[in-house]
PyMOL CGO cylinders between C-alpha atoms (Angstrom):
from pymol import cmd
from pymol.cgo import CYLINDER

trace = [
    CYLINDER, 35.73, 153.02, 113.53, 34.10, 154.73, 116.44, 0.3, 1, 1, 1, 1, 1, 1,
    CYLINDER, 34.10, 154.73, 116.44, 31.53, 157.41, 115.60, 0.3, 1, 1, 1, 1, 1, 1,
    CYLINDER, 31.53, 157.41, 115.60, 33.04, 160.87, 116.24, 0.3, 1, 1, 1, 1, 1, 1,
    CYLINDER, 33.04, 160.87, 116.24, 31.53, 163.24, 118.81, 0.3, 1, 1, 1, 1, 1, 1,
    CYLINDER, 31.53, 163.24, 118.81, 31.96, 166.14, 116.40, 0.3, 1, 1, 1, 1, 1, 1,
    CYLINDER, 31.96, 166.14, 116.40, 32.95, 166.56, 112.80, 0.3, 1, 1, 1, 1, 1, 1,
    CYLINDER, 32.95, 166.56, 112.80, 34.53, 169.64, 111.32, 0.3, 1, 1, 1, 1, 1, 1,
    CYLINDER, 34.53, 169.64, 111.32, 33.94, 170.35, 107.63, 0.3, 1, 1, 1, 1, 1, 1,
    CYLINDER, 33.94, 170.35, 107.63, 36.25, 172.75, 105.81, 0.3, 1, 1, 1, 1, 1, 1,
    CYLINDER, 36.25, 172.75, 105.81, 35.18, 174.12, 102.45, 0.3, 1, 1, 1, 1, 1, 1,
    CYLINDER, 35.18, 174.12, 102.45, 37.63, 173.06, 99.74, 0.3, 1, 1, 1, 1, 1, 1,
    CYLINDER, 37.63, 173.06, 99.74, 35.69, 174.83, 96.99, 0.3, 1, 1, 1, 1, 1, 1,
    CYLINDER, 35.69, 174.83, 96.99, 35.04, 171.74, 94.88, 0.3, 1, 1, 1, 1, 1, 1,
    CYLINDER, 35.04, 171.74, 94.88, 32.31, 172.22, 92.31, 0.3, 1, 1, 1, 1, 1, 1,
    CYLINDER, 32.31, 172.22, 92.31, 30.10, 169.70, 90.55, 0.3, 1, 1, 1, 1, 1, 1,
    CYLINDER, 30.10, 169.70, 90.55, 32.69, 169.45, 87.79, 0.3, 1, 1, 1, 1, 1, 1,
    CYLINDER, 32.69, 169.45, 87.79, 35.26, 168.32, 90.36, 0.3, 1, 1, 1, 1, 1, 1,
    CYLINDER, 35.26, 168.32, 90.36, 37.54, 171.32, 90.09, 0.3, 1, 1, 1, 1, 1, 1,
    CYLINDER, 37.54, 171.32, 90.09, 38.36, 173.44, 93.11, 0.3, 1, 1, 1, 1, 1, 1,
    CYLINDER, 38.36, 173.44, 93.11, 37.68, 176.96, 91.88, 0.3, 1, 1, 1, 1, 1, 1,
    CYLINDER, 37.68, 176.96, 91.88, 36.09, 178.93, 94.68, 0.3, 1, 1, 1, 1, 1, 1,
    CYLINDER, 36.09, 178.93, 94.68, 37.25, 181.49, 97.16, 0.3, 1, 1, 1, 1, 1, 1,
    CYLINDER, 37.25, 181.49, 97.16, 37.97, 179.16, 100.07, 0.3, 1, 1, 1, 1, 1, 1,
    CYLINDER, 37.97, 179.16, 100.07, 40.65, 177.26, 98.16, 0.3, 1, 1, 1, 1, 1, 1,
    CYLINDER, 40.65, 177.26, 98.16, 42.16, 180.50, 96.88, 0.3, 1, 1, 1, 1, 1, 1,
    CYLINDER, 42.16, 180.50, 96.88, 42.26, 181.79, 100.47, 0.3, 1, 1, 1, 1, 1, 1,
    CYLINDER, 42.26, 181.79, 100.47, 44.24, 178.78, 101.70, 0.3, 1, 1, 1, 1, 1, 1,
    CYLINDER, 44.24, 178.78, 101.70, 41.57, 176.39, 102.99, 0.3, 1, 1, 1, 1, 1, 1,
    CYLINDER, 41.57, 176.39, 102.99, 43.56, 173.31, 101.96, 0.3, 1, 1, 1, 1, 1, 1,
    CYLINDER, 43.56, 173.31, 101.96, 46.54, 174.41, 104.06, 0.3, 1, 1, 1, 1, 1, 1,
    CYLINDER, 46.54, 174.41, 104.06, 44.23, 174.82, 107.05, 0.3, 1, 1, 1, 1, 1, 1,
    CYLINDER, 44.23, 174.82, 107.05, 43.28, 171.13, 106.97, 0.3, 1, 1, 1, 1, 1, 1,
    CYLINDER, 43.28, 171.13, 106.97, 46.75, 170.05, 108.09, 0.3, 1, 1, 1, 1, 1, 1,
    CYLINDER, 46.75, 170.05, 108.09, 46.93, 172.75, 110.72, 0.3, 1, 1, 1, 1, 1, 1,
    CYLINDER, 46.93, 172.75, 110.72, 43.53, 171.78, 112.07, 0.3, 1, 1, 1, 1, 1, 1,
    CYLINDER, 43.53, 171.78, 112.07, 44.43, 168.06, 112.21, 0.3, 1, 1, 1, 1, 1, 1,
    CYLINDER, 44.43, 168.06, 112.21, 47.66, 168.91, 114.06, 0.3, 1, 1, 1, 1, 1, 1,
    CYLINDER, 47.66, 168.91, 114.06, 45.90, 171.13, 116.59, 0.3, 1, 1, 1, 1, 1, 1,
    CYLINDER, 45.90, 171.13, 116.59, 43.27, 168.48, 117.30, 0.3, 1, 1, 1, 1, 1, 1,
    CYLINDER, 43.27, 168.48, 117.30, 46.02, 165.91, 117.91, 0.3, 1, 1, 1, 1, 1, 1,
    CYLINDER, 46.02, 165.91, 117.91, 48.05, 168.30, 120.11, 0.3, 1, 1, 1, 1, 1, 1,
    CYLINDER, 48.05, 168.30, 120.11, 44.96, 169.05, 122.20, 0.3, 1, 1, 1, 1, 1, 1,
    CYLINDER, 44.96, 169.05, 122.20, 43.96, 165.40, 122.52, 0.3, 1, 1, 1, 1, 1, 1,
    CYLINDER, 43.96, 165.40, 122.52, 40.62, 166.05, 120.84, 0.3, 1, 1, 1, 1, 1, 1,
    CYLINDER, 40.62, 166.05, 120.84, 40.35, 162.47, 119.55, 0.3, 1, 1, 1, 1, 1, 1,
    CYLINDER, 40.35, 162.47, 119.55, 36.55, 162.59, 119.25, 0.3, 1, 1, 1, 1, 1, 1,
    CYLINDER, 36.55, 162.59, 119.25, 36.68, 165.23, 116.51, 0.3, 1, 1, 1, 1, 1, 1,
    CYLINDER, 36.68, 165.23, 116.51, 37.27, 164.40, 112.84, 0.3, 1, 1, 1, 1, 1, 1,
    CYLINDER, 37.27, 164.40, 112.84, 38.01, 166.70, 109.91, 0.3, 1, 1, 1, 1, 1, 1,
    CYLINDER, 38.01, 166.70, 109.91, 36.74, 166.47, 106.33, 0.3, 1, 1, 1, 1, 1, 1,
    CYLINDER, 36.74, 166.47, 106.33, 36.94, 168.76, 103.33, 0.3, 1, 1, 1, 1, 1, 1,
    CYLINDER, 36.94, 168.76, 103.33, 33.74, 169.56, 101.46, 0.3, 1, 1, 1, 1, 1, 1,
    CYLINDER, 33.74, 169.56, 101.46, 32.46, 170.84, 98.18, 0.3, 1, 1, 1, 1, 1, 1,
    CYLINDER, 32.46, 170.84, 98.18, 31.57, 174.51, 97.90, 0.3, 1, 1, 1, 1, 1, 1,
    CYLINDER, 31.57, 174.51, 97.90, 29.47, 175.70, 100.85, 0.3, 1, 1, 1, 1, 1, 1,
    CYLINDER, 29.47, 175.70, 100.85, 28.19, 178.72, 98.90, 0.3, 1, 1, 1, 1, 1, 1,
    CYLINDER, 28.19, 178.72, 98.90, 29.53, 181.33, 101.32, 0.3, 1, 1, 1, 1, 1, 1,
    CYLINDER, 29.53, 181.33, 101.32, 32.50, 182.35, 99.18, 0.3, 1, 1, 1, 1, 1, 1,
    CYLINDER, 32.50, 182.35, 99.18, 32.53, 185.97, 100.31, 0.3, 1, 1, 1, 1, 1, 1,
    CYLINDER, 32.53, 185.97, 100.31, 33.11, 184.78, 103.90, 0.3, 1, 1, 1, 1, 1, 1,
    CYLINDER, 33.11, 184.78, 103.90, 35.64, 182.05, 103.22, 0.3, 1, 1, 1, 1, 1, 1,
    CYLINDER, 35.64, 182.05, 103.22, 37.42, 180.02, 104.19, 0.3, 1, 1, 1, 1, 1, 1,
    CYLINDER, 37.42, 180.02, 104.19, 34.33, 178.50, 105.77, 0.3, 1, 1, 1, 1, 1, 1,
    CYLINDER, 34.33, 178.50, 105.77, 34.26, 175.79, 108.42, 0.3, 1, 1, 1, 1, 1, 1,
    CYLINDER, 34.26, 175.79, 108.42, 31.27, 173.97, 109.95, 0.3, 1, 1, 1, 1, 1, 1,
    CYLINDER, 31.27, 173.97, 109.95, 31.15, 172.07, 113.24, 0.3, 1, 1, 1, 1, 1, 1,
    CYLINDER, 31.15, 172.07, 113.24, 28.59, 169.27, 113.38, 0.3, 1, 1, 1, 1, 1, 1,
    CYLINDER, 28.59, 169.27, 113.38, 26.36, 168.14, 114.97, 0.3, 1, 1, 1, 1, 1, 1,
    CYLINDER, 26.36, 168.14, 114.97, 26.23, 171.67, 116.41, 0.3, 1, 1, 1, 1, 1, 1,
    CYLINDER, 26.23, 171.67, 116.41, 25.56, 173.23, 112.98, 0.3, 1, 1, 1, 1, 1, 1,
    CYLINDER, 25.56, 173.23, 112.98, 27.85, 176.14, 113.81, 0.3, 1, 1, 1, 1, 1, 1,
    CYLINDER, 27.85, 176.14, 113.81, 29.31, 177.89, 110.77, 0.3, 1, 1, 1, 1, 1, 1,
    CYLINDER, 29.31, 177.89, 110.77, 32.54, 179.88, 110.97, 0.3, 1, 1, 1, 1, 1, 1,
    CYLINDER, 32.54, 179.88, 110.97, 33.92, 182.27, 108.38, 0.3, 1, 1, 1, 1, 1, 1,
    CYLINDER, 33.92, 182.27, 108.38, 37.18, 183.97, 107.44, 0.3, 1, 1, 1, 1, 1, 1,
    CYLINDER, 37.18, 183.97, 107.44, 38.95, 181.07, 109.10, 0.3, 1, 1, 1, 1, 1, 1,
    CYLINDER, 38.95, 181.07, 109.10, 42.74, 181.14, 109.43, 0.3, 1, 1, 1, 1, 1, 1,
    CYLINDER, 42.74, 181.14, 109.43, 45.17, 179.57, 111.93, 0.3, 1, 1, 1, 1, 1, 1,
    CYLINDER, 45.17, 179.57, 111.93, 44.35, 182.19, 114.58, 0.3, 1, 1, 1, 1, 1, 1,
    CYLINDER, 44.35, 182.19, 114.58, 40.63, 181.53, 114.11, 0.3, 1, 1, 1, 1, 1, 1,
    CYLINDER, 40.63, 181.53, 114.11, 41.14, 177.77, 114.39, 0.3, 1, 1, 1, 1, 1, 1,
    CYLINDER, 41.14, 177.77, 114.39, 42.95, 178.26, 117.70, 0.3, 1, 1, 1, 1, 1, 1,
    CYLINDER, 42.95, 178.26, 117.70, 40.09, 180.40, 119.05, 0.3, 1, 1, 1, 1, 1, 1,
    CYLINDER, 40.09, 180.40, 119.05, 37.41, 178.02, 117.73, 0.3, 1, 1, 1, 1, 1, 1,
    CYLINDER, 37.41, 178.02, 117.73, 39.09, 174.97, 119.26, 0.3, 1, 1, 1, 1, 1, 1,
    CYLINDER, 39.09, 174.97, 119.26, 39.57, 176.83, 122.57, 0.3, 1, 1, 1, 1, 1, 1,
    CYLINDER, 39.57, 176.83, 122.57, 35.83, 177.53, 122.60, 0.3, 1, 1, 1, 1, 1, 1,
    CYLINDER, 35.83, 177.53, 122.60, 34.97, 173.94, 121.65, 0.3, 1, 1, 1, 1, 1, 1,
    CYLINDER, 34.97, 173.94, 121.65, 37.03, 172.66, 124.56, 0.3, 1, 1, 1, 1, 1, 1,
    CYLINDER, 37.03, 172.66, 124.56, 35.03, 174.93, 126.86, 0.3, 1, 1, 1, 1, 1, 1,
    CYLINDER, 35.03, 174.93, 126.86, 31.76, 173.74, 125.33, 0.3, 1, 1, 1, 1, 1, 1,
    CYLINDER, 31.76, 173.74, 125.33, 31.16, 177.16, 123.81, 0.3, 1, 1, 1, 1, 1, 1,
    CYLINDER, 31.16, 177.16, 123.81, 30.85, 178.81, 120.39, 0.3, 1, 1, 1, 1, 1, 1,
    CYLINDER, 30.85, 178.81, 120.39, 33.53, 181.23, 119.20, 0.3, 1, 1, 1, 1, 1, 1,
    CYLINDER, 33.53, 181.23, 119.20, 31.32, 184.24, 118.50, 0.3, 1, 1, 1, 1, 1, 1,
    CYLINDER, 31.32, 184.24, 118.50, 34.13, 186.21, 116.88, 0.3, 1, 1, 1, 1, 1, 1,
    CYLINDER, 34.13, 186.21, 116.88, 34.17, 183.97, 113.78, 0.3, 1, 1, 1, 1, 1, 1,
    CYLINDER, 34.17, 183.97, 113.78, 30.62, 182.60, 113.84, 0.3, 1, 1, 1, 1, 1, 1,
    CYLINDER, 30.62, 182.60, 113.84, 28.53, 183.17, 110.73, 0.3, 1, 1, 1, 1, 1, 1,
    CYLINDER, 28.53, 183.17, 110.73, 24.97, 184.16, 111.51, 0.3, 1, 1, 1, 1, 1, 1,
]
cmd.load_cgo(trace, "trace")
């Protein structure tokens, strides 16, 4: 496996007990994983991988997504937000509209 240029983490609300209980899952984060993978493939962004994570402790702003190694956090992510975030990534920019500061 080649090391990815970027990795996107999407909060799946898993807790230490293993159960997904948090806000991100309840707000559809798991459904966003497939959409995100599809968009990356459609855009030819082969150097970007996607992983789900445990709770990122920003439940009030979920679903939450992080782009590494840039350490850019995005909140209230939905399909429209993913499109805007990926557009910005392709331009080498940060999507300020959804960025958590």
